[in-house]
N, C-alpha and C positions, 0 to 999 in steps of 0.2 A: 836660418837652418832645426834649430831646436822650435821655431813656431809651425813650419812644415812637421814635424814632426808631432805637435802637440793635437791636430785636429780627430776627434773620434764623432762615430756617429750619434745624431742626438734623438734621432725622431725620422717618421717615414707618415708622410703626411698623405693622405689618401689612400693606404693600404686597404689592395682590395680583400675582404675576408674571403678563403678559398674553399672551407670548410669545416670539419669538426664540431666542436660545441661549445656552450656560451659559457662562463662562469660568471656568476654575482657575487662576490664578495664584496659585504659590505657595501661603500658606495661605489665601486671600481669594477666596470665589468673587460672580461678579459676575453678578447677572441683570439684566435689564425689567422697570420696573413702570410702564407708562403709558409716558407720553413723559420718565420719570425712569430711573436707574439705583442699584441698594441692590449695597449691598458686605456682605458678611458674613465675620469677622474669625473664622476656626472653631476656632482652635487658645484665643481670649479669649471665644469666644461672644456676642461684640462685632456689632451692625449698625448702618451709619451710612447715609443718602440722599447721594452726590452733588451734588454745590453746582451742579448745570447741567440745565436742561432744553431738550428737543427742542419743537417746536411742532406733534408729529403723535409715536403711538407706535412704540417703537424696536423695530427688528427685527430688528437685527445689532450685534452688539459685538465687537470683536478688539482683544488689546492686544499691545503690543512684546513682543520677550522678554527685554531690558531693563528693562521699566516703567515705560518715558519718556513713551510714548505711547501714547493709547487713541482710535480712532476708533469713533463708534458712526454707525448710521446708520435714519434713520426709515420710515416706509412711503411717506411722497413722496418719498422718492431724497436729504434733506436729508441731510451726514456733516456730524459736528461732530468737529472735532480736537481733544483734551481731555489736558492736562499730567496725565499718571494720579494723581503723586503729591497735587497740588496742587487737583485736581478742577476746572481752569478750564479753560474753552473758549477757543483760542486762535486759531482758523477757522472757518468756516461754506463751504458751498459745495453749490452744488447738482447733482445727478447729471443726467445724461439718461433719468433711469431707475429705474426699483425694484431695488434691489440687495436678493437673496437670499444672498448667498456674496461672503465678504471674508478676507483672512488677511495677515498680516505676512509678510515674507522673516525666515529664521532670525538675521542679523543686525540686521533693525528698517530697513535703509534702502529697502526697496522696499514699496509696499502694493496686492496682489492683486484687482480689485474685479469683481468679474460684475454688471454692470450689463445687464439685458435678456440678448441674447444672444452682447453684445462681453464678452471680459475687458481689462480697462483694467491698464495698470501703473504706477505714479504714485510717485514719487518724497517718499519720507516730508519732510515737510517739519521745519523746526529751530524750538525750542522758544522760540526769539527771533520779534517781530513782523515779519513781512513783506507788501511791495503783496500778492504774487501769490504766497502758499505752496505752493501748489499746482503740481506741474510734472506733465504727463504724460507718460511715456516711450513707451509703445504703444499700439495698438488694436489688438487682434487677434481677428478674427474666426472662419468654420466652422461654427459652433454652429447647429440649425435651431431653436433654443428654446428658453429661459429657462434659463441658468446657474445651478446649486442649490448647489455645492460647488467648494473650489477648497483647495489645495496646493500647497506650494512643497516640491520637492526639498532635501536638508540641506545639497549644495551652492551652490543658488540658481541651479541653471543654467536650470531647466525649471520648470515648472508647471501640475499638473495639474486640468480641471475639469470638471467632471462636471452634467449637464443634462436637463430635461426630453424632451429628443429619444431617449434610450435607449441611449445614449453619452459617451463622457469621451473626452475630446482631451489630449494633449501635446504641449505649448507650448515652445518656451524663448527666452523674451521679452528675454533679456536681449542674448544674443552672438551670435544665429541666424544661421547662414552664409546666402551665397546661395542663394535656391530652396529657403528650408526650409519642409515643411510638416507642418501640426501632425500627430502620431499619431492616430487615429480608433481607440480602443478601444470594439468595439461587442458586442455579443451578449445586453446585457439585456433582460429581456421588461418592463419598466417603468421610470419615471423613478428616474433615478440620486438618493440621498440624501445619500449619504458617497463622498468619497476620502482617499487617505493613500497615504504613498510607506511601504514598507517597514522601509526600513534607514535607519540615521542615519548614513551616510556621504555616502553618493549615489547618483543616483536610478538605478542599474545593479542595484541588490539588489529592484528590482522594484516592485511598488504593489498599490493593494487600492481595489476600487469597490464600492459596495454600494447595492442597489437597494430598493426600495418594496417588491417581493413577497420582500424576505427571501435574495437571491441573496449571495453575494458572489464578486467574482470575482479568482482572483491570476494577477497578470499582471506578465509578466518579457521581457526580450533573449534572444532567441535567439543561439543557441551562434556562429552566424557573423555577429552585428550589433555586437563589445563594441568594434567600430571609432564604430561612433555615436554614442558616448558620448566620443570624441575629439576630435570639430569635423568628421568627416566625416559625410556625410548626402547619401545622393542618393536620398530621396523617397519610398522603399519601405519600407514600417512594418517594421522590426524586431523587433516585440511581437510575444509570443504569448501565450496564456491558457495559462497552467500547471495550475489547479486551480480546481473548480470547488464550492463551500460552501453550502450551505442551513441557514439556520435554522428548524428545522421545528418553529413554533409557529401556532397556531390562528388569529391576530391577525394583521394587516396590520403591516409594519416602519416604523416612523412619523419614526425618528431614528436616529444611530449616528455612534461617534465612535473613532478610533485612539490610541495611546499609544506611539511608536517604543521610546521607552525601553524597556518593559517587554515590549514585543511582543505586547498586549494589545487585543483589539476588545471594543467594547459595544455593541449595540442593542434601543432602547425601538418598544414596541411600542400598540399601540390598545387591548390589553386592561390596560394600565398595569404592564406586565411588562417586565423589563429582563433581558439575558441577555447574559452575560459569557465570551467564548474567549479563548483561548492559542494565539498565529500562534506560528509558518506551520502547524502541523497542525490549528488548528480544533478545540481538544479545549474542553470544555466546561466550567467550574471554578464557574461559581454562575447560577443562574437565580430572581430573586425577584422577588414582588408587590408593587410599592410603592404602587399608585393605583388607585383604581376607575374612573379616567376617563385617557382615549390621554395618553402622555408625549410634549410637546411637544420634548425635548433631554436627550438626555445627553450627558455628557463625563467624562474620568477626566484624573485631576490625582493631584499628590505622587506621582512613581515609578509611578503605575498604581495605588495603594493607594486612591484614593479614586473612588467612583463620585457626580458629580452626575447629578439630575434633577430633572424637573421637566413638572407638568401644566398647562398653560395653564387646562385648563378651571376647573380647583380651586383654581389660584391658590397651587400647593403645591410647596414646595423644598424637596429634600431629598439630606445628602449622606451615602454609607453605605461605609465601611468593611469590606471584604468579604472582607480575613483573621482579625477580628477579629468580624464580623457583629454592630457598632454602628454606632448614628446619632451623627454626626461635626454633623450639621443635618438639623431636622425643621422647617420654618416653614409655616405657612397662617395668612394672615389671614383676615377673615371673607368670606364666601362674598357678603355682601350689604352697601349703602352700611351704615355703621358709624350707629350712633343719637343713641349715648348715649356719652358719656366724663366720667370722676370723679378727679380725683389723691387718693392720701392723703392722711394727715395731714403725713407729713413728706416728701411728695411724691418718695418711694423710687418708689411705682409708680403705673401709673395703669390704670383699669381702663374699658373698651370692651365695647360693648355692640349687638348687632342683632338684625336680624329673621330671622335664620341662626338664631335659639332659644342662641346661644351668649354665654357673658359670658367676656372674656379680661383676664387680666392681665399687665402691662406692667413689665418693668423699666428704668425713665429714665435710667439711666445706661448700662445695655447695648443698649437699644435691643429685646432679646428679650422671647419671650411667656414667661410664669414659668407660668401654669395657666391652662388653657381648663377650664370648666363648662358640660356640656350638659344638664343639668338640665330646662333650662325644655323644653317643648312645643309653646309658641310663639313671635312672634316679642317681645323685648327692649327693655322702652322705655324706662328710667329705669335710672339707679344710683348708688350713692352707697355709700363708705364709713363706718365709723364712727368717733367721736373716737378711739378707741386704735391706729387704724391696722390691726389684726389681721382683721378681717373686714369683709366687703364684701356687700351689699344690694343685689338689682336685683330690679325689678316689670317685671311682663309680664303679653302680654294673654291669657295660659290663666290669668287669676283665680291666682295666687297671686306672693307677697315672698317669695324666698327667700334666707335668708341663709347666708355660706359661709365656713369659718375658711380662712384662709392660713397656717395654720401645719399643721394639718393634710389639707389641701385636700380637705374635703368641705363637702357640706349639711347642716348641723347645724339649723336651723331653719328651717320652711318655712309661712307666716303666709294666712290664707285670708279670703273673706267668707261671711256665711252664706247668702247667695245670691250664683248663679255672676256673675261681671263680669268686667269686662278692664281692668287698672291703665294709666294713660296716664304716672304721675308719681310721685315714692317724693323722699322729704327725710327725715333724722333731724335731730332736736334736737343740742343744743352737746353735752349732758351724753350722748348717748347710750343714755337710757332710754327713747326714745321711738322709732318707726315711725310715719310718715305714706305713704297712697300716694292716692293721686285715680283716680276711676275714671272711663271714656268712655261707657259706656251707661247706669248707674245715677245719675252726675252724685253721689256721695256722695266722701266719705271718710272712709276708715276708719283709725282709730287703735289701734297693737299697742303693748304691753309687751315690750320685746328681751328682759329676763332670761326671761320666762315665754315669750314669744308669744303670749300672751292677749290678745284683741279687746277693749281697752277701751271704744270709744265710736265710735259712726258719727253724722260730721257732714253733716248734708243742708240747703241752703238755695241749692244752684248749679241754674238750669235746663238747664245744659248741660253737655257732657265738661269734667273736671277738668285742663287742660291745665298748667299750673306750679304746685308747691309748695315754700317755704320757711322753716326756721325763724330766726328773728329771733336772731343771735349774743349778744346781752345782755339779751335779755328774755324770757318766755315766752311767747311771740305767736305763732303761725301766719299766715302768708298764704297764700292758694290764690289762684289766678285762672283762668279761666273761660270758653269760647267764650259765655258771656251778657253779655257786657262790663263784668262786675265782677270786682275783689277783694276777698275777703272776709279782715279780722282777725280769727283766733281766738283764745279766754280756753279754749287744750286745758288747763292745769295746773290752772285754777280751776276747770273745770266750766260754764262761761261761754255759751258757743257761742260764736255771732257776735258780737261787738263792735263793730265798724265795719266798712259796707259804702261801698267807692268804686269811682264810676260813671267810665268808659271810652268813650271814641267807636267801639269796634270791639271785635270777639273779643280778647281777650287772649293771649297767645300764650307770655310768657317773664317771669318774674319772678327779684327781685336782689337782696336784702340788702348794703346796706356796711356792709363790717368793724365797726364800733361801734352799727350797731342802727339808728340816726337816720334811715335813710332808707330808700324800695324805688325800685326800678326796676321799668317796668311793659312791656314793648315790644306792638302792638297790630296787628290786622292792617292798620288803614290809613297803615300805618309809620311813627304817633308812638311815642313813646318820651316815659313820664310820670314823676316825681319824686314821691314823695307821703313825709309827715311821717306815722310808720305810729300815732303815739301819739295825733297829732292829728286823724289821719283829711285832712288838710289839702294840696293841692295844691302845693307846693315850686316844680316847674318845669315846661315840656315842651320839647320838642325835636322836629322834625320831620325825621326820616331819609330819609325816602321817594329824593332826591336823590341819600343815600349808600349806600341798597341798588343803587337803578338809575341809576349817574350816564350821565346824555348820554338819558337818556330822555326821551319827549314828553310833555308835560306831561296828553295825553289819556290814554297808558298807563301814569302814576301814579295818575292817577285809576282806573282799572280796578280796583285793586285787585293786591293779590299782592308789592308790593312793601315787605315786612316783615321784623323782626330775628326769628328762631324760639328765638335764646336770648341769654343776658346774663350777664357776669359781673364782680364788681368784685376789681380787684388787692388784694393784702394790705393795704395803708396805707390803700387807697379811694380814691386819686385818679385810678385810670384804671379805664376801662367799656371789656368788650373786648364785640362784639355783631356776630354772625355771622346767617344764615339766608339762605338766599332769595335769594344772591347767589352769585358766582363771588368772591370777596373778603369778607375781614374787617376789620372798623372798632375804631379803638383812640379812644376819646375821655379828653379831659381831663373826668373826673365833677365838677369843681366849675366849670368854666366853660361846661360842654356844648360845647365845639368839639371838631370832627374832630382828631385831634393826625396820625395816619397809618392810610394802608390797604393789605392785604396781602392781594395773591391769591392765591387757594389752588392758581394753575396756568397755565401759560403753555400751555398747548393750544390750537390753534385751534379746535377741537370748542367748548371749554370756553368761549371766549371769542368767539363768535358770530364770528367773522369770516369761517366760511366761509358767512354768512347773502350769498344775493343780495341786490344790491341790486337791488329791482323793484319801480317804483312801483305796479304793476298790483293788488300783493296790498296797498299799505298801505290804514286804513280814518281815520275821526276819531277812533278808539280808540288808534290807532297800527297795525303791522303784526299780520297776522293770528297767527302764528306766536306772536307775545310774549302773545296776550291767552289767558284763562282759557276751557278747552272747555268748549261750551253742549250737551246734548244735544240731538238734532235737527238740530243744524249738520250741514253739510259740513266736516272737517277740509282746511283745502290749508295745508300747513308748506313746510318747506326741502325735502322731495323733491319733489313739485308743481312748487315754484318752479324747481327743476335743471331738469325736466322742459321744463317751458314755456320756459325758459332753452336749454335743448341742443337743444329739436325734437323729443324722446320722450315717451314717455309716461316714467312713474315705475315700477318694477319692485314689484310688491308680494308677490315670492316671500320667504320666512324667511331669514334673513341675508344680503340682500342689503343694500347701504351706501345706506340710503333716509332718511326720515324718521324713523320709530323706533329705527333706529340711533343718528343725530344725538342726538335726544331722551335716549336710552339714556348719553350719552357728557356729553352738558351735562348729567344730573343727578348723575353724579360728580361736578363740579368744584365740587357745591352743599354749605352746611355747614347739620349737620342738629343739631350742639350745639359750645358753648366751654365751656373752662374755666381759670380762672388757678391757676398753681401755688399752693401755700400760701406760698411766700416772695417769689410776685411776680415773679419771674425771670425765666418762662418761664409760656408758657402751651401748648394744646394744641385743637384745632378738627377734629371729625367729618366725615368728609367719605367720599364712593365711594371714593377712592384707599385710604382709611385715614385713620388718626389721625397728624396734624398737627401736628409741636410744633416751636414755635416760644421760642428763646431769647436772651440777650442777648447782642448782639455778642463776639466773644473780645477783641476790642481797645478801646479806649473812643475817643471821640471824640478829635481832635486840635485842642487848645485853643495857639492861638499865642500868647497873652499871655501863656499861664503858662510859657513858655520864655526864658531872657536867650541873653547871649553865653555866660555862664559854666557853662551848661547842655549839658555836653556829655557823649559818652561815655567820653572820654579822663580828662575831668575828673571824672569818677566813682571809675572804674576806681585814679586816681591817689591820692582823698580814702579809700578803701579800703585800700590798699600804706601810707599814713601814719597808718593808725590812725583814722581823720573817720568812724566807723561811721554815725552819725547822718544827718553831711552827704551820704556817698555813697547811702544809702536813699532821702532824699529827690529827688535827683538822677536816679536811679531811678526811682523812681514821678513826675516829674514827664515824663523821657522814657517812660515808660511803656512799657521792655522788661522783657520779665516773666523774659527770661535774668539781665540783672543786680541784677533783685531777687532773684532764687532766688541769685546769688551771694552779695550783700550778708547774706541770711538766713544761710548757712550759714558766712559766715566772722567774722560777727562774737562776738565771745568772749563765752560765759556771763557773765561778770561787766558786761559792756554791753547787753545786751539789754533792761535797763529804761530806761537812758537813752534808747535807740535810737526805746525804740516810745512812750517821752512825747514825745518829737519831731515825731512823726508827727502833724502834722494831722486833723482829723476829717474835712474832704472825701476825704482820701486814703485811709482806713480800708477802703472797700470794695474798692478794687485792693488794698490789703497782703493782704484777709484771703482775696480770691481767688486771689492769687498760693501764700499759703501751702497753700490747700486742692489748689493743681495740683502742689506740690512733693512734700507728704505722703506720697503713695504711690511716690513716685522714688525719695527722699532716704534713705539708710541711715541718718542723725541722727535718729533721732524722740525720742530725749530734749531731745536740742538745740530742733526746731518745738515740743514741746510748753510747754517755756518760753516760747518764744515766742508763745504760745497763751494761754497761763499771765497773764503779762505786759500782753497788748493788751486781752485783756478786763475783768479790774482795772484797770488806768490809765483804760481808754477806758470804765467801764461804763455812765457815763450818760450819754452819747452812744448809746451800742450801744441802751439803751432809749427815751431818745427819739425815735431815728432807725431804728427800727425798718424802716420800710419799703426804705430805702436799704441798711442792711447785712444786712437778712434773708438774702437769695439766697446769698451768697457764706460766709454763717455757717453758716448751713444745710448747704451742700456741706460746708465743713469737718467738722463735724458728722458729716455722711454718711462721709466720709471716716476719721475716727478710730475710728467705733464699728465699720466695714468691719476695719480693722485690730487692735478689740482683741477682732472674732469671732474673726477668724484665730488669735490666739495665744492665744484662751484655748480656742480648741481642737485646739489645737498641742501647750499644757502638757496640758491635759485625757487627751489621748494618753499622756503622757510620764510622767504623774502617778505612776501605780504603781512605775513606773522608776524614777524622781524618788527614793520614798520607802525602793526597794531598795538604791539604791547610796547611801544615808544611812545606814540601817541596818546595812548591811557592817559588818562588825570590821575593822579598821586593820589592812591589812599588817601581819606580824611584822618586827620589825628585822633586819638582814641580819646 
């Protein structure tokens, strides 16, 4: 139960960029992905998801120059102040309108926010908790439409704000003199998209404003107005339009950004093209088409060498190094909701499939996409890795099962059936010799030989689509679940066909074998989970999971159907059962006690959690709210949009693109889970959702156990024992305190002759923590030989416990193995490159003595 509660969200693989701006802070790219924020480490090729969620889609991000603060704004005007380094939300505040522009001052002490037509200047809160952290300094008006762009002058004396009223205004928010009137810079023929100060020292060097029609205006102070920036202001505009420049492109300008350090300006257009220019002469440097859809955001970073682009229509992110003309980042998730996921046998990779006919393979350690296969011509419905881990198979509605080589990245085998069909399920036997796929239309199961691709058999006994397939891990049997309310056990290898038929009360949606092969779990459409003995054909236990799928629902709504799991997965040791599908959360059960241990919400988005649904008894029926019931053909559909229309006194807007019932239902479907999968080690699991692949892992810190600590268990006591040469005692105290840095110090400072003694003193209950600390230390420490000695002694002295308690120690042991394997590959590559040089040096004659 402690392990079940220690899982937390690690990252979202393939998170779609949904809109808003991009931020290139140092060597990291920040982009909004729904109500979350994704961070990409560009130099290391890793990605992560910041550990916080907004209540609605994030539309604006801004980071202070020091990197200590980050503020995100959602579509409903909520502001979230975040400790950027730790990813922790410090404060929340609701603005009085939508926010389309925000920027920190160069020092980070002030925050300018465009709230509707007003410009608000706030004092940046401290990182400590406060009662009223946000302090409003000034509220400045003058605009006639919503503000869309904000920029600070380098000396923090002025703020330039542009909006939809075709003009920009220069404000003095901090020390404005008496009777100060903002300067109005007008002349554009379309709404202003971006504004920026041209110089790096003060506002007197001028500013740029860019409008949606592709015009860039260069503004500067008049020759007689130098005193305006010394504090004397007579209320008359001292600025003038110095030059007009135009991006002569065939499409409308959608976004732009300016980098003052390199004096570069980049503009993105609706045809997916960006145009890079050198200011102040507006010299064209590079024009590149990066997408087929409109660019929603562009940004410049790393001294102007990197150009970041985003397309919200495709969910695509791109970072381009324009001088060398190379990709720094090219990330795009699935265009539609992910339908299937599967872990590789070593847990290093994760495959995902979706109705966009693509199969993607992700690196679980780096969070990046390794390869995308596009050979399928119809939605991909199932995916499975071969036991060797060098091949992944996928089933599709195009009637093919394709096998892809992960070494050469090619489709080397395609399995088909004698007559056209659509495959909906897939399974691979533990030996990797047979592939089985269930059909959606012919109700058959096709069996192929993996090595030759030859069709071995067609199993026909079901009377409805075959929705689930699973091979037993320790027995030569295949289980198939179907919408005909049965689970059939097949003897595929012996050729005996169907040997057992297990009846159910409703359509079977998911199957999962326990790792020991002695039990099979089946989820049905009526919300039941049945546990069977596959060898005897006996029902072992049953579990009503409808309340877990739809907590808080009325009994009438539960009886109406739809509250059921669509996917099941066992942990490596068989103690935990993960279930998902049909709801906005995952359920983790104790497989032996059939008890719910933990529930993991997939999203905190208000639309996903149905907190946007109006409480209107008029639309309640005996079976529950109408919009929760399955649609019946011929009945009028009254849903969320109609309920809003009744409450507000207007009619629901049926126009495409409006936020009506269809838009809310699509957003709710994004929060539903289609498939779940446990990692082979049991320390992580993944869920396929519309937002991407959500990966969960065990928490970095173990749960605090006060009974394990005494007065002698302190950090100074551990350091004292380490200085006195009591290495075993120091290591035990560090493990009891759960201080990873202290454990690292003990591992590195223990001399080689004392490693065996210290390793033998570690109790079995502390082995997972010790192995995890060792796995984290290996890639960072220069003492590789010494840490290998630690690994050798731990595995030799505790080999019996490592074998008997494989479920608890498998995740850290597998992580340690992956880290050592990566170091071995790097060392082998380096040695291979220098092999001939070493041979030449060794064979060269010795220098003659002088």
